[in-house]
N, C-alpha and C positions, 0 to 999 in steps of 0.2 A: 279579710276583705276580698270580695270576689273581683276578678279581673274583668272589667267591663269593656265594651267595644272601644271606647276612647283610649283606655289603657293599652288595649291590644294594638291599636294603631301606633302608639308610642313604642311598643315592643317590636313591631315590624320595622320601625325606623331604626331601632337599636340593632336588630338582627341584620339589617341591611349593611351595617358596617362590617359584618362578619361573613354573611353568606347569601342573603336575600337580594334579589335584583332591585335597583332603584335607579332613578335618573342620575346623570353625571353632574348634578348641581351640588352645592355645598350643604345639602340637607336632604331629607330629614334623617335624624334630628339635625338641627342646625349645628354644623361643626364650627363655622366661623362665627363664634359668639359675639365678638366685638366688631365685626363687619369690616375688618381691615384688609380682606382679600387673602389672608394667610390663616392657616390652622396650626396653632402651636400644640404641643403635646398636652398642655394643661387643658386646652379647649376640647381636644379629642378625648382625653381621659374623662372629663366632666360629662361629655355627651354619651360616653360608653358606660363608665363605672357608676357614676352618681345617678344617672337617669335609669340605669338598669335596677339599681338598688331601690330607688324611689318607686319604680313601677312594679317590680316583682317581689320584693322582700316584704311579704305580708305581715310577718311577725316582727319586723323592724329590728332584727338581731345582727344586721350587718353582713349577711350572707344569704345566698339563694339555695334553698334545699331543692332536691329533685322534685319533691311534691309541689313546691311553689312553682318551679319551672314547668312542670307538666301541665299546669293550668294554661300557661301561655302556649305550649305545644298544642293543646286541644283547640285553642282558639285559632292557632295557625292552620290547623287541619280544617276547621270549619270555614274560615274565610279565605284561605289560600290553597287548600288541598294538600295532598300527600307531599308534594314537592316542598311546600312551605314548612310543613312539619319536619321533613327530613333535614331541611336547612337549619331549623332550630336545634335538632338533635346533633347536627354537625357542630354547631356553635357550642353546645354543652360539652361535647367530647374535646374540643379544642381548648376550652376554658378550664374544666375540672381536671387539671393536669395530674393531680395525685390520685384521681379515681375514687375519692372518698364519698362521692354522692352529694357534694356541696360545692357550690361556686363561691369561694371566699373572695373577699375584696382584693386580697393580694393576688389571687389567681386572675381575677378580672383585670387588674392593673397590668400584670405581666402580659396577658394576652393582648391587651390594648397597646402596650409598648411594642410588642412584636409586629403587630399589624401596622402601627404608625411608622416604625423604622423601615419596614418593607416598602411602604408607600413613599417614603422620603427619598426619592431617586437622586436628588442632588446633595443629600446629606447636610442640608443647611439648618436642620432642626425645625422646619416648618413645611407644611403642605400648601402648595398653591392649587389653583383650580385644575390645572393639567394633571397634577399628581393625584388629586382626589378623583378626577374622571378616570384615570388609568386604574386606580385601586378599585373603583366600582366596576369597571369593565372586567377586571380579573375575577371579581366576586361573581359577576353574572356568568362568566365562563365556567367557573368552578362549580356553580350550583346548577348548571345545565340550562340556564335561561338566556 
């Protein structure tokens, strides 16, 4: 299945949780899925892992191959330039922890957990709007945007 522009917008939203710049609101993708003003890890994981798999896992085998990911990188380059493509590559390197050329579901979950825990400044197990905004600010700074 080719990655169309709509799917790419979803990918940019996913990548924004890792490295791409986005506004300091609770999305995209929508992190606060139940609208209670807090983001629990289950919501964060769903926005990261499940949406990534739904968007990029073309063969639906539960993991993202580098070939599948490279389609998204190509679209990032087309619509966001070299910086967006570099941010996607940074996301790959951070997630494919064992360097086997595949983003497994467990690697995506582990990377999501690391990012969530780093953002949970008060260690209460939930992200509020301030923590999400701070996380996004750090991401913008790290990606040079």
